[in-house]
N, C-alpha and C positions, 0 to 999 in steps of 0.2 A: 820909542825905540828907533834907533838909526835905520834908515831905509835899507841899507845893505844887509844889516843883521836880520831885519824882518824878512827879506827875500830869501836869505839862507835858511831861516827856520821854516818858512813856507815850503821850500824845496824838500827839507828833511821830512816835514809832515806828509807831503804828498808821496814821497818815496816809501815812508813807513806804511801809509795807507795802501799803496800799491802792492807792497810786499804781502800785506794781509790778504789782498785779493788773489795774489799769485799763488799763495798757499792753498786757497780754497778752489780756485779755478785756474790752474796752471796753463801756461802757453803750451800748445800742442802743435807740432809741425806735421804736415801731411806726409804720408808714406806713399811712395810710387805705386800706382795701380789701383788706388782706392776707387777711382771713377768707373771701374769695370766690374766691381764685385757683385752688382745687381744688374738685372736685365734693363736695357735702355727704356727710357720713358716713352710711352706711346699714348696718343689721345684718340679715342674712338670718335668717329664722325657723329656729330650731334651732341657731343659732350662739351661742357664748360667747366674744366676741372680745377681752376685756380683763379686768383685775382687777375682781372683784365682778359680772361679767356685763353684759348689754346695758344695763340700767338703772342699773348701778353701785350696786346695793342688796343684792346677795346674796339676792334673793327670787325664787322660782320658783312659778308655777302650772302644774302638769303635768296634762294630760288623762289620762295613764296613771299609775297608782299607782306610787310609788317604794318599793322594799322597805324594811321597817322591821326586818328580821332578816337576818343574814348571818354568815358565818364565812369562814375561808380556803378552805373547800370548798363552802359552801352559798350559793346565789344568786349565784355568781360566773360571769358570762358569759365573761369572759376576764381574764387576768393577764399582764402583760408586765414582765420584768426590765429595769430602766433602768440604763444605764451611768453611772458616777460617782455624784455626790450632788447634791441640790438641794432647795430649799424652795419654789420657784416653783410657783404653781398652774397647772395646764395650761389652755390655751385651745383652743377648738373652732371651726374655720373650714372650712365645706364638709365634705369627707370626711376632713379631717385633724385631728390633735391636735398642738399645738406646746407645747414647754416647754424650759427651759434646764437644763443640768446641768454639773457641773464635776469636775475632778480636782485636788485641792489639792496633791498630790504633783507632778503634771506642770505645775501652774500654768496650766491651760487651761480656757476657758469654751466650752461647746458649745450649739448650737441643735439640737434633736431634733424630728423629725417622725414621727408614728405614723399608721397607718391607723385611722380611727375605728371601722370596722365590727368589727375583730378585734384591734386593738392591735398589729399587726405593725409592727416598726421599719422605716421607709422609708429614713431617712438620719440621719446625725449630722455636722454641719458645725462646724468650729472658727471661733469669732467673735473671740476675743482670747486673748492669752497673757501671763502675768505678767512681771515681779513685780507683786504686788497690794498693796493697802493693808492696814491692820490688820483683824482679825476678832475678833468675840466667839467664845468657845469653842464655842457651839452653832451658829454661823452658817457660811455658805460663800459662794462667789462667785456662786451661782445662786439668789438669794433673790427678786429682782425678777421679777414676772410679765410675760410678753411681752404687747404690745398689737398688734392688727392692724386696719388700715383697709380690709381687703378686697383690697388689692394688695401691701401692705408689712407687714413685721413689725419691731417696734421693741424694742430691748434696751439697757439701760444697762450700763456696765462702768466699772471704775476701775483706776488704777495707784496707787502710794503717795501721789501728790500731786494727782491730777486726776481729775475725773469726766467720763466720756464717754457718748455716745449713738450708736447705729448703727441702720441700716435695712437689711433684706434683702428680696429678693422671696420669694414663697411656696415657692420651692425652696431657700432658704437662701443664695443668692448675695448678697454684700454690695453694696449700692447706694451707700451713703455711711457714713462713720465719722468722728466728730468729737469732740474734747475740748471741753467747754463751759464749765468753770470750775475754778479751784483748789479742791481738796477734801481735807479731813483729817477722819478719823473714827476712832473706837475700835472699832467693831463691824461695819463692812462695809456697803456700800450695799444697801438693800432697797426703796427707793422705786420704784414701778412707773410707767412712762410713762402720761400721760393724753392722750387724743386729743380735740381740740376744733376743729371747723371745719377750716381748712387746716393746722392746727398739731399738732405733738406737743410737749407741755410737760413740764417736769421742774423741781421746786424743788431748789435746792442749799443745804443748810444744814449747814455744818461749821465746823471750827476756823479755816479760812482766810477765812471770810466767808460771806455768804448772798446769794442772788439768785433770781429766778424767770426761767426761760429758755423761750422758745418758738421752735421751729425749723419751717421748712417741711417738711411730711411727704415731699414728693417729692424735694427737693434737699438738705435739711439746712441751708439758709441760715438765719441767725439772723433771726427776725422781730422779737423784742425780747429784751433782757437787762436786767432791772431790779434792780440791786443795792440792798440796804437800807442800805448804808454803815454797818453796825454789826456788832459781834461778837455772836454768839448761841451758845447751847448747840446741840449737834448735834441733828438731827432725822432720823427715818427714815420719816416718814409719807407716804403717798400721798394727794394731794388729790382732791377730787371737785368736781362742778359743781352749782350751784343757781341758780335765777332768783328774784330779789327785786324786786318793783315793776317788772317788765319788763326788768331788767338782770341779765345773767349775771355770776356771780362764781365764782372758784375758792375753795373753803374747805378749810382744813387746820389741823391742830394742829402747829405748827412749834416751833422751839427757844424755849421759855419762854412761848409765846403762841399762841392760836388767831387765825386771820386770814381776812379776806375780801379777795380780790385781783381787780381788774378784768380780765376775760378778754381784752379787746381791747388793753389797754395794758400789763398787768403791774403797774400801780400799786396800792398799798395803799388799800383802801377803809376797813376798820376792823380793829382788833385788840383782843384781850382777854387779859390776863394769865392764864396757866394753860392747861390743867389741871395741867401739870407742866413741869419743866425739859427733860425728854427725852420724846418722843412717837413712837409707831409706828402706832397705830390710825387708820384712815380714819374721818372723821365720818359721821354719818347726819343726815338732814334731814326735816322735816315743815313744809310751807308755808314760812314765812319764819324758821323756827327751826332752828339747827344744834346738834347734840349732839356733844360731844367728850369722849373718855375718855383718861386717862393716869394714871400713867406711871412716871417715876423721877426723883428719889427720892420725890416726892410721889405720892399717888394721889387722883384726884378725877374727878367727872363734872360737866360744865358744860352748861347749856342757855342759848343766847345767841340773841337776836333779831338777825338779820343785816341789818337795815335801817338800821343806824347808820353814822356816819362817825367817823374818828379813834379815839382810845383810849376804849373803852366799859367798861373795867374799873371795877367798883363802881357802874355806872349801873343804871337800871331795865331796861336791855336784857339784863342777866344775870338770867334768870328764876329759876333755881335752881342751887345748887352743893351737892354732897354726895357721900357714899359714899367713905370712906377705904379701901375694899376694891375700888375700881374697877380694871378691867383695864388692862394696859399694851400688850401686843402684839396680842391678838385684837381685831378690829373688831366692833362690835355690829351688830344688825339692828333695824329699826323697822317695825312693821306695825300698822295700825289703833290707833294711840295707845299701843302697848306696845313698850318697848325690851327686847330680849333680849341679854344679854351674859355672857361668862364671863371670869373673870380668870385670870392666869397660873398660879395655884395650884389652879384647878378650881372656884372658887365661882361657880355659875351663878345669875343673878338676872333677874327680870322687873320692869321699872320702869314706873311711870306717866309717860309722856312729858310730861304737863302739869305735874306737881308734883315728880317725882323720887322719889315714894313707892315703896318696894319692895313689890310685890304678893306675891312669894314667892321663895324661893331654895332651892338644893340644893347641897350640897358633894359634888362628884364625886371629890374626893380624888386628883387626879392633875395633873401639870403640863400646861399648854396653850400653844401658839403659834397653832394653827389657829383660824379664825374661824367662828362659827355660820352655817349656811345655813337659810333658811326655805323649806319646801316644803309646800304644801297644808296649812297650819295645823299644821305640825310643825317642830321645830327639829332639825337634824342637826349634831353637832359631834364632833370627834375629838381625843383627847389624845395626848401624846407617848409613850405606852406602846402605842398601837395600838388602844385601845378606842374604839368609836364609840357615841354615845348618841343616842337619839331621844326628845325631850322635847315636851310639849304646848306649842303656841303659844297661850297663853291667860293671862288675868289670874288664873286659879286653878291651883293645882298639880295635876298628874295623874300617871298612870303613866309611868315612865321605863324605857325598854328599853336594855339594854347588850349590845353585840356586840364581837367582837374580830377583828383581822386579824393580831395578833402582831408587828407592826413599827411603829416610831414614825411618827407623822404630824405634820408641821409645816405642810404646804401645806393650803389650804382645800378642802373638797369642792365638787363641781359636780354639778348634776342637770339632765339634758336628756332629754325624751321617755321618762320612766319609768326612766331609768338613772342610777345614782349612781356618779360617778367619784372615786376616792380615790388620791392619791399618798402612798405610804409612803416610808420611808427607802430602800427598795430596789426597789419595784415600783409599777406603776400598775394599779389594779383597776377593772374595770367590773362593778358590782353590779346585777343585774337578775333578775327572776323568770324 
């Protein structure tokens, strides 16, 4: 077939496929005032209600010291065996801990509640049942972290062709459950819901197309669905929120590009090619600069000023690009001008946020999925062998402490009120002096 003819038919095929999607999941434009229909989001002191904590930065200043040494028997306040398996990071709301788990044999996804004080299992509720979509060999159906607005819990789920989102009350009763867009991926959904004003938002980037969806937290009604009308590589990244020149935007590393998206409309503000075709890590920010790391098959770190519009690739708004050993899955942390990050093979690095210069690094020689946590000028990070490391949060290298729990860790640690919570492949630990 002649190349021009092939391109023409390919375009027709994509248009027809898109028309089919448009009929099932039509584009919806936001209506003015949607953001004030529900009470503003508030976070109680001592709660950790969503991915990366109250400020979405994985940083904690604790009045009580968090242990720097532990084992399976030392400095363990309690330990609870968890049913099934999961990679989702636990969240903490009032006197409870919530997380998801699954049984890949039974094809079931559960929401689990534990008592915060002692880890006692309160209940296990079924949220969804398969068949599911494809999975990476290391993944499972409980990778996305639950988000809570104080009244409702939000959890994504998928079947082989569609991505869904549901809400429950704090006792696990399903309030609404909706499919939001066609979805095809090779490794399983891991994007966590993001709460913003009256909405719960979730990006969809898969082989069937991409869009950004916002639903009313109380009803599940679509506030906006803004398709990009283009094919992209799959993305598994959770977005975050930043304010630039008085305007809020969602920022994320999506399929093939980093992007800034208008929070009120879902429309694209800017995008920049990179850091990789496939991305998982959540960006970090400082003032009007967003830092994104990825991924697969490329590896790169990008620093981008988020005050531009349109395609800013190659412009002066890309402040620096570097590090062919940057991480793919673990999300970095940024404190006082220093970025701390670990890659999937265990290379830990401290970067100058202004220039991208590597202050110091250390090879932990282990595989990683868990993200670093900053606590009181120290970094806590766990590998997939169950080792936990405490590293100095400084531009100069210092003493590194190694501890072990003897079971793989893929979820990220959480620290609250002097206690360190760690989900392993089989258990949830509360580490405290």
